[in-house]
C-alpha positions as CSV (number, residue, x, y, z in Angstrom):
1,X,-1.1,25.2,62.5
2,X,1.5,22.5,61.8
3,X,0.6,20.1,58.9
4,X,2.3,16.7,58.2
5,X,2.1,14.5,55.1
6,X,2.8,10.7,55.2
7,X,4.0,9.1,52.0
8,X,4.1,5.3,52.3
9,X,3.2,2.7,49.7
10,X,2.7,-0.1,52.3
11,X,-0.9,0.1,53.6
12,X,0.0,-1.5,56.9
13,X,2.9,0.9,57.6
14,X,0.8,3.9,56.5
15,X,-1.9,2.8,58.9
16,X,0.5,2.5,61.8
17,X,2.0,6.0,61.1
18,X,-1.4,7.6,60.7
19,X,-3.1,6.0,63.7
20,X,-0.5,5.1,66.4
21,X,1.8,8.1,66.5
22,X,0.9,10.8,69.0
23,X,0.5,13.6,66.4
24,X,-1.8,15.8,68.5
25,X,0.4,15.6,71.6
26,X,3.3,16.8,69.5
27,X,1.4,19.8,68.1
28,X,0.6,18.3,64.6
29,X,-2.9,19.5,63.9
30,X,-3.5,17.9,60.5
31,X,-2.1,14.7,59.1
32,X,-2.5,13.6,55.4
33,X,-1.4,10.4,53.8
34,X,-0.9,8.9,50.4
35,X,0.7,5.9,48.8
36,X,3.2,7.0,46.1
37,X,5.4,10.0,45.2
38,X,3.4,11.1,42.3
39,X,0.1,11.5,44.2
40,X,2.2,13.0,47.1
41,X,3.5,15.7,44.8
42,X,-0.1,16.8,43.9
43,X,-1.3,16.5,47.5
44,X,1.7,18.5,48.9
45,X,1.1,21.3,46.4
46,X,-2.5,21.4,47.7
47,X,-2.1,21.2,51.4
48,X,1.5,22.7,51.8
49,X,2.7,20.5,54.7
50,X,5.3,21.8,57.1
51,X,6.8,18.2,57.6
52,X,6.8,15.3,55.1
53,X,7.5,11.7,56.3
54,X,8.3,9.7,53.2
55,X,9.4,6.3,52.3
56,X,12.1,6.2,49.7
57,X,11.3,3.1,47.6
58,X,7.8,3.6,46.1
59,X,6.1,3.1,42.8
60,X,5.5,5.8,40.1
61,X,7.9,8.2,41.8
62,X,10.3,7.4,44.6
63,X,10.7,9.5,47.7
64,X,13.9,11.1,46.6
65,X,12.5,12.1,43.3
66,X,9.3,13.4,45.0
67,X,11.4,15.5,47.4
68,X,13.5,16.9,44.7
69,X,10.4,18.0,42.8
70,X,8.7,19.5,45.8
71,X,11.8,21.3,47.0
72,X,11.3,23.5,43.8
73,X,7.8,24.5,45.2
74,X,8.6,24.7,48.9
75,X,12.2,24.9,50.0
76,X,11.3,25.3,53.7
77,X,9.4,22.0,54.2
78,X,11.1,19.5,56.7
79,X,11.7,16.0,55.2
80,X,12.1,12.8,57.1
81,X,12.9,9.7,55.0
82,X,12.1,6.1,55.8
83,X,13.9,3.1,54.3
84,X,14.4,-0.6,54.8
85,X,17.6,-0.3,52.8
86,X,20.2,1.8,54.7
87,X,22.4,2.3,51.7
88,X,25.0,5.1,51.7
89,X,23.8,6.5,48.4
90,X,20.3,6.9,49.8
91,X,21.7,8.6,52.9
92,X,23.8,11.0,50.9
93,X,21.0,11.9,48.6
94,X,18.7,12.5,51.5
95,X,21.2,14.9,53.1
96,X,21.5,16.8,49.8
97,X,17.8,17.3,50.0
98,X,18.1,18.8,53.5
99,X,16.4,15.9,55.2
100,X,16.2,16.5,59.0
101,X,16.3,12.7,59.6
102,X,16.7,9.3,58.0
103,X,14.8,6.5,59.9
104,X,15.4,2.9,59.1
105,X,12.6,0.4,58.9
106,X,10.9,-1.6,60.4
107,X,9.0,1.3,61.8
108,X,9.4,2.1,65.5
109,X,7.0,4.7,66.9
110,X,9.6,6.2,69.3
111,X,12.1,6.8,66.5
112,X,9.4,8.4,64.4
113,X,8.3,10.7,67.2
114,X,11.9,11.7,67.9
115,X,12.5,12.5,64.2
116,X,9.3,14.6,64.1
117,X,10.3,16.4,67.3
118,X,13.6,17.3,65.6
119,X,11.8,18.6,62.6
120,X,9.5,20.7,64.9
121,X,12.6,22.1,66.7
122,X,14.1,23.1,63.3
123,X,10.8,24.9,62.4
124,X,10.9,26.8,65.7
125,X,14.5,27.7,65.2
126,X,13.8,29.1,61.7
127,X,10.8,31.1,63.1
128,X,13.1,32.5,65.8
129,X,15.7,33.5,63.2
130,X,13.0,35.3,61.2
131,X,11.7,37.1,64.2
132,X,15.2,38.3,65.2
133,X,16.1,39.4,61.7
134,X,12.8,41.3,61.4
135,X,13.3,43.0,64.7
136,X,16.8,44.1,63.7
137,X,15.5,45.3,60.4
138,X,12.7,47.3,62.0
139,X,15.1,48.9,64.5
140,X,17.5,49.8,61.6
141,X,14.6,51.3,59.6
142,X,13.4,53.4,62.6
143,X,17.0,54.6,63.3
144,X,17.5,55.6,59.7
145,X,20.3,53.1,59.1
146,X,18.2,51.1,56.6
147,X,16.2,53.0,54.0
148,X,12.6,51.7,53.8
149,X,12.7,50.8,50.0
150,X,15.6,48.2,50.6
151,X,13.8,45.1,51.6
152,X,16.0,42.8,53.7
153,X,16.2,39.1,52.8
154,X,14.3,38.3,56.0
155,X,11.3,40.3,54.6
156,X,11.2,38.1,51.5
157,X,11.2,35.0,53.8
158,X,8.4,36.6,55.8
159,X,6.4,37.2,52.7
160,X,6.9,33.5,51.7
161,X,5.8,32.3,55.1
162,X,2.6,34.5,54.9
163,X,1.8,33.1,51.5
164,X,2.3,29.6,52.8
165,X,-0.1,30.2,55.8
166,X,-2.7,31.6,53.4
167,X,-2.4,28.7,51.0
168,X,-2.9,26.2,53.8
169,X,-5.6,28.0,55.7
170,X,-7.7,30.0,53.2
171,X,-10.7,27.8,53.9
172,X,-10.8,29.1,57.4
173,X,-13.4,31.9,57.3
174,X,-11.8,33.5,60.4
175,X,-8.4,33.8,58.8
176,X,-7.2,37.4,59.0
177,X,-4.1,39.6,58.9
178,X,-4.1,39.7,62.7
179,X,-4.2,35.9,63.0
180,X,-1.3,35.5,60.5
181,X,0.7,38.2,62.2
182,X,0.1,36.6,65.6
183,X,1.5,33.3,64.3
184,X,4.5,35.0,62.9
185,X,4.9,37.0,66.2
186,X,5.1,40.4,64.6
187,X,2.7,43.3,64.3
188,X,-0.1,43.2,61.7
189,X,0.9,46.7,60.5
190,X,4.5,45.7,59.8
191,X,3.4,42.5,58.2
192,X,1.0,44.3,55.9
193,X,3.7,46.8,54.9
194,X,6.3,44.2,54.1
195,X,3.9,42.0,52.1
196,X,2.7,45.0,50.0
197,X,6.3,46.1,49.3
198,X,7.4,42.6,48.3
199,X,4.4,41.6,46.2
200,X,2.7,44.8,45.1
201,X,-0.6,43.6,46.6
202,X,-2.3,43.6,50.0
203,X,-2.6,40.5,52.1
204,X,-6.4,40.6,51.7
205,X,-6.1,40.8,47.9
206,X,-3.8,37.8,47.9
207,X,-6.2,35.9,50.2
208,X,-9.1,36.7,47.9
209,X,-7.1,35.5,44.9
210,X,-6.3,32.1,46.5
211,X,-10.0,31.7,47.6
212,X,-11.4,32.5,44.2
213,X,-9.0,30.2,42.5
214,X,-10.0,27.4,44.9
215,X,-13.7,28.0,44.2
216,X,-13.1,28.0,40.4
217,X,-11.5,24.6,40.6
218,X,-14.3,23.3,42.7
219,X,-16.9,24.7,40.4
220,X,-15.2,23.1,37.4
221,X,-14.2,19.8,38.8
222,X,-16.7,18.8,41.6
223,X,-20.4,18.2,42.1
224,X,-20.5,20.0,45.4
225,X,-23.3,22.4,46.0
226,X,-22.7,26.1,45.6
227,X,-23.2,26.7,49.4
228,X,-20.6,23.9,50.1
229,X,-18.1,25.5,47.7
230,X,-18.7,28.8,49.4
231,X,-17.7,27.4,52.8
232,X,-14.8,25.4,51.4
233,X,-13.4,28.6,49.9
234,X,-13.5,30.4,53.2
235,X,-16.7,32.4,52.9
236,X,-19.5,32.4,55.5
237,X,-22.1,34.3,53.5
238,X,-23.1,33.0,50.0
239,X,-24.3,36.4,48.7
240,X,-20.9,38.0,49.7
241,X,-19.1,35.1,48.1
242,X,-21.1,35.4,44.9
243,X,-20.4,39.2,44.7
244,X,-16.7,38.8,45.2
245,X,-16.6,35.9,42.7
246,X,-18.3,38.0,40.1
247,X,-16.0,41.0,40.7
248,X,-13.0,38.8,40.0
249,X,-14.3,36.6,37.2
250,X,-17.1,38.6,35.6
251,X,-19.6,35.8,36.3
252,X,-21.6,34.5,39.3
253,X,-20.6,31.1,40.6
254,X,-23.6,29.4,38.9
255,X,-22.8,31.1,35.6
256,X,-19.2,30.1,35.8
257,X,-20.1,26.5,36.5
258,X,-22.5,26.4,33.5
259,X,-19.9,28.0,31.3
260,X,-17.1,25.6,32.3
261,X,-19.3,22.4,32.2
262,X,-21.9,23.3,29.6
263,X,-24.6,21.9,31.8
264,X,-27.1,22.9,34.4
265,X,-27.2,19.5,36.1
266,X,-25.4,20.6,39.2
267,X,-26.8,21.3,42.7
268,X,-27.3,24.8,43.8
C-alpha cells in the first residue's frame, strides 16, 4: 500500500492536489494533507508516507526544515518539493535532502503526476535491489559462503521495511506475516528469521507492541468507545483485545483509561 502526504499552506493549491490528481490510477491508495511543516512532521510520524509532496515556503516550519527533520525518522521516504521561487539555493538544498523532483509553481497536474511517477519508479527500483540482495544472501547462506549469524546490510533494510509496513498498516485486522512477506516478495519463513535475528523479537511481537501503544494513546487522548479503539488498533474481537492489552500493561483497557484520566465519564 503506497501512501502519500501533501504539505501545502495554500488551501486552494492543497485542494487541487488532493482532488484533481489521479492518485488511485497511479497506485496511491491513501492521501493525507496538512498546511504547514510542523503539523506535517507529526502527521508523517503517524502515517509513515512513502512519498511526500511538499511546498517549501510555509509558516511554522518550511518544507526544507520539515524534510530535514523527517529524514532522521525515515530515510527512505521520497520527497517532491514545490516552489514558486526557483532559486538555486532551494534547488541545491532539495537535492541534498534526496528529493526526487523539484516542481515549480503554479501547479500543473501533469507535472505533478510525472514527478509522482518518478518517485514510484524509485520505490520499485529500491524494492528490486532489496529483493536481489536478499536472494544473493540466501544463496550464499545455503551454499555455506555466508555464515548465518552475519546479517548482510540488506537484511537490516528488510527489517526496516517490515517495521514501516507494520507502523502504517497495524489497524488492518488482517495484517499478517504472510501479507507482509508477499508485499516484500520473499518467503514468510525467511522474513521471520531475518526480523528475529535483527531485532530480537518476532514480527507478531512487534505488531502487538505497535497495536498496544496505539490503543494506549487512544485511551488516554480520545473519547472513542472501547469497541472503536479495539477496531482502530487492529483487533476484531474486544475480549481478545482486552486480554492482550492486560497481558502487556497489567490493566484492562477500561482500567487503563480510568487510571490515565482519573474519570469514568467515557463511553464503553
